[in-house]
N, C-alpha and C positions, 0 to 999 in steps of 0.2 A: 504493500500500500504506500509506504513512504517513497519507494522508488518511483511509482507512478506520479505522485504529487510533485516530486522533484522535477520530473521531466516537464510536467505542465507549467510549473513556475518558471523553469528555465526558458521554455518556449515563449511564454508571455514576456519575459524580460528582453529577449533578443528582438522579438517582433516590435515591441514598443520603441526600442532604440533605433531600429532601422528607419523609422519615420521621424526621428528627431531632426529639428531644423538647424541645430547649432553646428557651426563650421569651424569655430576657433577653440582653443584649448586653454585649460587652466595652466598654471606654470608647470613646465615639464619636470617630471620626477625621475631622477637618475638613481639606479640601484646597482648593486654588485652581486646579484643573486648567482650569476654564472661565473663568478670570480673575475669579472671584467665589468667596466662601467657601461650600462645600457639604459635606454629609456624603458620605464616600467611597462609601457604598452607593448614592447617588443619581446617581453619575457613570457613564455607559455606556461605559467603556473600562477597560483594564487599567492599574493603578497600583501601583507599589511605594512604600511609605512607610517611611522610616527615621527614628525619633524620636531625641531627644537621648540617652536612656538607651542605646539600641542603638549609637549613634555612639561613646559613651564606653566601653561594655563590650566592643565588638568591636575597639576601637582603630582606627576609621576615620579616616584622616588626609588622604587625597587622593582624586582622582577614580578611580584604579585600585582603591582599596578599596571605593568605592561600587559600581563595576561588578561586583564579586564577589558583591554581594547581589541582583543583578537577573538574572533568567533571560534567556539569549540576548544579553546585553551583554558585550562583550569589549573591553578597552582595553589596547593595548600601547604602550610608550614606550621611546625610546632617544635618547641624545644625538645631535643633528643631524637627527632624524626627527620630533620632536615626539611628542604623545600622539595616537595614531590609534585612533579608535573604530570598532567594528563592531557593528551591531545588526540582527538578523533578515536577514542577508545584504547589508546596506548598509554600504559602506566610506567612508573619508575620500576627499575629492577633492583630490589632491595639489597641483595648480596653482591652485586657488582657496584651498587650505589650509583648507577647510571640513570639519568633521566632520558626519556624518549625525545627530548628537545635539547639541542646543544646551543650554548651561547658562545659567540665570538666577539671579543672586544679588540678591534684592530688586529685580528688574527690570533689572539690568545684564547684558547678554548676553556670553557667552563661547562662541565657535564656532571660532576659529582654532586649529589643531592645535598651534601653538607657544605659545598662551596659553589652555590648557585645564585649568588646575589651580588654581582659586580657593581662597581661604582657607575653612576649615571651622570657624573660631573663632566662638564665640557663636551656633552654629546651633541652632535649635529643632526644625526638621524638614526632611527632604529628600524631595521628591516626584518620582518618576520616572514620567513619563507615557509609557507604551509605545505605539508605533505612530505613524503620521504625525500631526503637530500643525499642519499648514500653515494650517488655517482661522483659528486664533486667534494662532499664533506665526509664520507665514510661512515665508520661505525658510530652508533648512538644517534645519528641523525635520522632515525627511523620515522619520527613524527614531524619534526620541523627544525629549522635553524633560526635563531635570533641573532642577527648580525648588527652589532652596535658600532657605529662609525663616529669617531671623535672629530672635533673641528681641526682643520689644518691651520697652522700659525701663519701670520703675515709679518711684514717688516715692522709694523707698528704694534706696540704692546697693548693688548686688550684683555679684558677679564671681567669678573663680577664677584661681588661679595653678597651673601644672603643669609638671613636668619629668620627662624620661625619659633614661636612659643605658643604652647597650647595646654589644654587641661591634662591632668595626670602628670604635671611637671614634665611635659614633653617639649624638648627643644631640638632644633635641626639647623645646623649651620653648614655653609659651603663657601669655598673660595677656589677660584681658578683664574689663572693668568698665563699668557703665552705671548711670545714675540721674538724678534731677531736680536741675537747678540752681534752677529755680523750680517749686514743686509744682504739678502738673497743667498746667503751661504750657510749660516749656522743659526739655528732656532732652538728655543727651549720653552718649557712649560711646566706648570705644577698644578695639581688638583688636590683638594682635600674636602672631605665631608665628615661631619660628626653628628650622630643621632643618639639621643637618650630619652627614655621614658621610665617613669616609676611603675607604669602598668596599671591595670584595672583590677588586679586580684590581690587580696591581703592574706598574709599567713598569720593566724592567731596563735600559733605555737610559741610558748614563752621562750625567749632567748634567740629566736630566729628573726631574720630580716623581715619586716612587715611587708615590704614591696616584693611580693612573691614572683611576679612575672616582669620585673624590670628588664630593660635592654640597654646595652651600650654597643655602638657600631661606629667604628672609625675607619675610613678608607683614604689612603694617601698614595698618589702616583706622580711621577714626573717623567719627562722625556727630553731627549736631545735629537734634533734632526739636522743632518749635515748634507748639503747639496754642493759638492765640489764642481759639478758641471750641470748643465740643463738635463743631461741624460741619466745621471747617476745620483741616487740618494740613499742615505742610511739613517735609520731611526732606531734609537735605543730607548725602550720604555721599561721603567721599574715601578713596582707597586708593593705596598705593604698594607695589609688589611687586618683588622682585629674586630671580632664580634663576640659578644657574650649575651646569651639569653638565659633567663631563669624560669623555672617551672614550666608549665604548659598552659596554653590559652584554652582551657577546657575543664572538664570535670570527669570523675571516675566513679565506678560502682562495682561491687562484687556480684551484683545481679546481672548476669550476662544475658538474661531474657528480657531485660527492661526495654520497652519499645523506644525507638529512637526519638520520636516526637515528644516523649515525656522528659527528655533531657532539656534543661533550660539554662541559659547563660547566667541567670541570677544565682543558680545553685553553685556556680563556679567562682563567685566574687569573694567568697571567704573559704579558706582552706586551712588545714591543720596538719602539716607534715613536719617530721623531726630530722630529716636528713637534707643538708644543703643540696639543691637541685639546680643544675646548670648545664649548658653546652657552651664551650669556649673554642673559638676557631681563630687560628692565626695563619695567614697566608702571605708568602713572599713570592713574587714572580718577576721574571725578566723576559723581555722579548726583543729580538733584533730583526728588523725588516730591511732587506736590501732590494733595491729596484734599479734596473738598468734598461733604458729604452733605446731601441734601434729604430730604423726607418719603418719597418713593417712588423716588428715583434717586440714584446716586452718580457723581460725576465724578472721574476720575483723569488726571493728566498725569505722564508719566515722560520726563525729559530726561537723556541720558547723553553723556559724552565720554570717550574712552579713547585714550591714546597708548602704543604699544608699540615698543620698540627691540629688535630681535633680531639678535644678532651671533654668527656661528659660523665657526670654523676647524677643519679636520680633516685629519689625515695622509692624503695622497693614496692610498697603497697599504696603510695601516694596519700598516706594519712598517718595518724599516730594513735596511741592507746591500744595497740594490738600486739600480739606476739612477734610481729615483724618489725617492731621499733628498732631503729639502728641499722637495719639491713638496706642494701642499695643495689641498684643496677649501674653498670659502668661500661664505658666505651672509650678507649684511648687508641687513637690512630695517627700514624705518621705516613703521609702520602707524598711521594715525589714523582714528578712527571717531566719528561723531555719530549719535545716534538720538533720535527724538521720537515718542511715542505719546500720543494723546488717546483716552480711553476713557469711555464712558457705559454704566452697567449698572443693572439694576432691583434694587430691594430687595423686590419682591413675592415672596412665598413660593408663589404659584400659577404663573402664567406668568412665567418668568424669561428675561431677554434681556441681551445685551451687544453693543455696537457701537463702532466706533472707526476712527481714521485713524492711519497709520504712515508714517514717513519715516526713511531712513538714508542716510548718505554715508560712503564709505570711500575713503581715499587711501593707496595702497601704493607706496612708493618702494623698489625692490629693486635692489641692486647695490653693489659687485660681487657677482655670483652666478655661480659656475661652478667650474671645476677645472683643474688642471694634471696631466698624467699622461704616462707613457711609451706611445707608440703608434707602431708600425712603426719602432722604433729611434730615434725622436726625441721631443722634448717637444711634446705636443699641449696647447694651451691654448684653452679655451672660456669666454667671460665675457659676461654680459649685464647691462646697466644699463637698467632700465625704470621707467616711471611709469604705474601702473594706477589707474583711478578707477572707482567704482561708485556708483550712486544707485538707491534703491528707493522706490517710492510704492505705498501699499496702502490699501484700505478693506475692513473686515471686519465681519461680524455673525453672531450665532448666537442662536437662540431655543429654549427648552425648554418644550414644551406638554404638560401632563398631560391625560389623557382616560380615560374608563371606569374611573375611580377608581385603578386599579393600573398603568396604562400611562403612559409619557411618550415623546414624540417630540422628537428633537433635529434641527434643521435649521440648517446654517450655510454660509457661503461667504466667500471672500476673493478679491478681484481685486487683482493686483499687477503692477507694471511695473518691470522692472529694466533699467538701461542701464549698459553697461560700455565703457570705452575704454582703450587702451594705446598707448604709444609708447616707443621705446628704441633702444639701440645694441647690436649684436651684434658681438663680436670673436672670430674663430676663427683660430688660427695653428698651424703645425707648424714647429718650430725657427725661429720668428720670421717665417716666410713665410705670407701669407694662405692659408687653406684652408677651403673650405666657405662658410657664411653669414657675410658681413662687411658692416657698414654699418648705416644707420638703418632702422627699421621702424615702421609706423604712419603717420599717425594712424588706427588701426583702432578701430571701435566697433560694438557690436551691442546691439540692444534685444529683450527678451523680455517678452511679455505672457502672463499665465496666470490662470486661474480655479481656485481650490482649494475644492471643495465637501466637505461632510460631512453624513451622515445617520445617525441612530442611533435604535433603538427599545428601550426597557427595559420589563421587566415585573416588578413586585414581587409575587412569589408569596406571601410572608408577611413578617412584620417582620424575619425573619432572612435571607431568601434573595431575591436579585435576579438576573435573567438579562437579557442584552442582546444585540443584534446591531447591527453598525455597518459602514459603508463610508466611506472617506475617501481623499483624494488627497494625496500628498506631493510635495515639490519640492526639488531642489538646483540652484542656479544653474550655468549654463555659464560659460565663460571663455576665456582665451587661454593658450597655452603660452609659457613664458619663454625657451625655446630654439628660435627659429623656424628651420624648414628652408627656407622660402621667404620672403624679406624683402618680397615684393611681392604676397603672397596671404594675406589675413586668414583666409579660409575653411579654408585648409590648416593654419593654426596656431591654430584655435579648436576648441572642443568644445561640444556642445549641453547644455542642462539635462537632468538626470536626473529622471524622474518615476516615481511608483508609485501603484498603486491597492491599498489594503489592505482586505481583508474579514476581519471578526473576529466571533466569537460567544463569549460568556463568561458566567460565573456567579460571584456573590460571596455567601459565607455568613459570618455572624458570630453567635456565640452567647455564652453567659456565660463560657466558658473556651476556646472553639475558634473559629478563623477560617480559612477556606480559600477561595482564589480560583483560577479557571482560565480560560484563554483559548485558543481555537483560531484561527489566523490563516492567511491566504493572501495573498501579496503578488505582484502582477504588476509587473515593473520594466521601464521602457523607457529606452534610451540610457544604459546603465550606464556610469559613469565608470571607465575602466581606466587604471592607471598602468603604462606599458610602456617597454621599452628600445628605443632606436633606435641600435644600435651601442653606443657608450660613453655616450650621453646618454639622457635620459628625456623622456617626453612623456605627456600625458593624451589619450585618445581615447574613443570611445563604442562599447560593445557594443550591438547592436540590442535584444536582449531577454534577460530573465532572470526567475527567480521564486524565491520562498522560501515555505515552509509549515511549520507546526509547532504545537506545543502547549506551554503554560506553566502551571505550578502554583506557588503560594506559600501558606504558611500558618503559623499559630502555635497551639500547644496548651499551656495552663497546666495542668500536672498537679496542682499545689498553688499556694498564693499565692507560694511561693518558687521552685518548680521550673517550668521551661518548655522547650519544644522548638520550634524554628522552622526553616524551610527553604524552598528554592525549587528548581525544576528546569525547564529548557527543552530541548526536543528540536526539531531543525530540519533541514530539507533545503533547501539553497540551490544552484541550478544555473543555468548559462547555457543559454538556449534557442536563441539565434542570435548567435554571436560568431565572426567571422573576422578575424584580425589581419593578413591578407595572407600569412602564412607557413603557417598551419594553422587549422582550425576547432576551436573549443572547445565545440561544442554538447554538452550533457549532462555537461560537466565541472562540478565543484563550484566555487562562488564562493569565492575565497580569503579568508583571515582570518576564517572562520566555523566555529568548533568545532561538531562534530555534536551536542554537548550541553554544557550548563553546569549545575552543581548546587552547592548549599550546604546544609549541615545543622549546626545548633548546639544544644547543650544547656546550660542555664544554671541555676545555683543563686544566687539573689540575694535574701537577706533585707534588711530595712531597715537593719541594721547588723551588724557582726561579719564573720566569714569568708564569702567568696563565691568563685565560680569559674565558668569556662565552657570548653567545648571546641568548636572549629569545624572542619568538613571542607569543602574546596572542590575541585570536580572540573571538568575540561575534557575533552571528547572529542577524537577525532582532528581535526586541522586541516590545511587545504590552503593552499599558497602558489604563486604564479606564479614560475617560473624563466625570466626573460627571456632569459638567455644561451642556453638550450637550447630555448626555446619549448615548455615543458612545465609540467604541474601536478604538484607534488611534495607529499607528505603526511608528517606527523609524528604520532607517538603522543600520546595525551592523558596526563593525570596526575591524581593525587589528593594534596592537601597537607593538613596538619593544623596548627592553631594552638591554643594554650591560654593561659589567664590565671587567676591566683589572687591574691586580695587581701584586705585587711581594712579595713573602714570603721568609723570611730568619730568622733563629734561631726561636725566639718566636714572631716575628713581622709579620704583614700582612698590607701592604700599598697599597691602591687601589684608582681608580677613577670609577665613574659610571655615566650612563645616562639612564633615563627612558623616554618612549614615544619619541623616537628619532625623528620621523617625525612630532611630535606635532599634532597628530590626535585629533579631538574632536568628541565626541558622547554623546548622552543623556543617563544618567544612572538612572534618576528618573523623574516622571512627575505626577502632580495632578492638577485638575481643579475643582473649585466650582463657584458659581454664582459671576461673575465679576472679577475672578482672576485665572490665570494659572501659574504654576511654573514648570520650567524645570531645572533639575540638570545635571551637566556635569562632565566628568572625569578630572583628573589633567592634566595641560599642561606639556610641556617638563620640566624635572628637571635634574640637573646634579650637581656633587660635587666630593669631595675627602674624604677619610676616612683612619683610621688606627686602628688596634687592636693589643693589647699586651696581650699575654697569659702567665700565670705563674703557 
């Protein structure tokens, strides 16, 4: 039924635009979706573009704010769980810690769910490439790529300073500046953001910090750009980030049969836990970009290094006054990654092509990683210390061939080889006595080879309207579980890569005051990564088959030079086709963490100076979650929230006030349940404040 509705909607969309009288265009949008700069109208795939002005006016500060602008993208975050992305029915892989969406900031990748919130300071444009991007971007880009492009420096020094203050003692500051040290030759820049909030949850336990879910987040980066000639450039970027989150933005219960809609955010405002609970993330990264342009081709080299330290301690039962007092869960991880990409691309405006080689190396030392809890009247302890390594080798290429004047054929492919290995020590005790898996495991290793093709055909109907059809393959790596059930069987403790085939048909229209895009997609998914409970512990396994299908719209309409309306909507059906976890079959059940629809709508009044304002609505449909304790799929209602901003611009100043979640709606953003414990996470309550920005 959904497929038929999608076809009807798409047909109506295209036919209406064929009769549009507009012959001129909005300002041309350039994107680098194909790893070369192109007009967005010429790229045969669905893309959401968020420019600098939209980032500023909508108050987009983090990855969750970005997700609200993109149809069918949902990102939930909670202390101890990281930022878990869901897109078109694809979810995070918990024991590889990879999201189905990869973020790139000037070529530096962010894919780990505990390191998935890069700085948005000094950003010129955010490009969200929807659908599998495996051909050019490789592993993990099974769902989408978020490409963040920062501003290029000029000979003159420019920058901005901004600050906000709001309820719950929330303040947010930012500083960025860049310019030339030697005109036309040597440039430099620095960016810094700092965010703090006391949070909205209080801990009533005597002797503990009252601000239960306070946050601190500081991100600092700098760059040097050297251009010895017009053809050659070298850019070195370094970054240092620190983030600490406390508690979780939710509530818990020992009643794992409690209906989801009976969880209320008010129940989470006061807690009583006796073990300090936090996640602390430290990240240092460096990137070197080299670029050399010849008459007909361009060569690029991108080298990156990143080191992340992730430490977490959490109250074992999320309360006090029980036999579990003093017991904790814990996760200590050191992650180091290296990446290298060599890329050669054409500068020909007729036949365009790009080809390259890619390598990455990841070392993950994890441990202690586990928990202490009360089980069968005693203290059950499970801890794993492991060393996991991964290497990826890939070669890729793509060519765009125009023919018959208005058609263009895109063909691409990527061959990649991924090798992973793990070894470790598992310790499981009950009241100090060995119980279950104990001892060393590994050396386990696995190698996966994969070819990721892509084909697309676009047809330029006129200067304003382009249609396209595409098919592409997506890939998310397999891996090993960190809590082995059998120390001598690697196959029993590993899971296979998840793959998808995405079929998409779309249309893009742009006129002098109106732009509208639509895409219909169908995705067939194999070996779906499932995060499941094994008693009191967790593991990742594979569901044989699943699918998702839906339709997405996004557009902008300028009523006048100062008034505009923008919005996006995504409708989706995502279900398991073949999934049996050994306890029951989930065939035809909805895939978890996938709202049935997402939508946003905004209206803005923005003159060049003086008073301005905007109002935004965001909506999520019903959502499903897996209840591991009861082997069931549970469902929660959706919600609609509203934000508003009003300000005044004069000279180089912008002074404003803001309010988010105006009606103080509450809804569940995340849920998990294991034996004896269920946790529900919530959205933020109403927030309001004032701010100012000075640009120079």
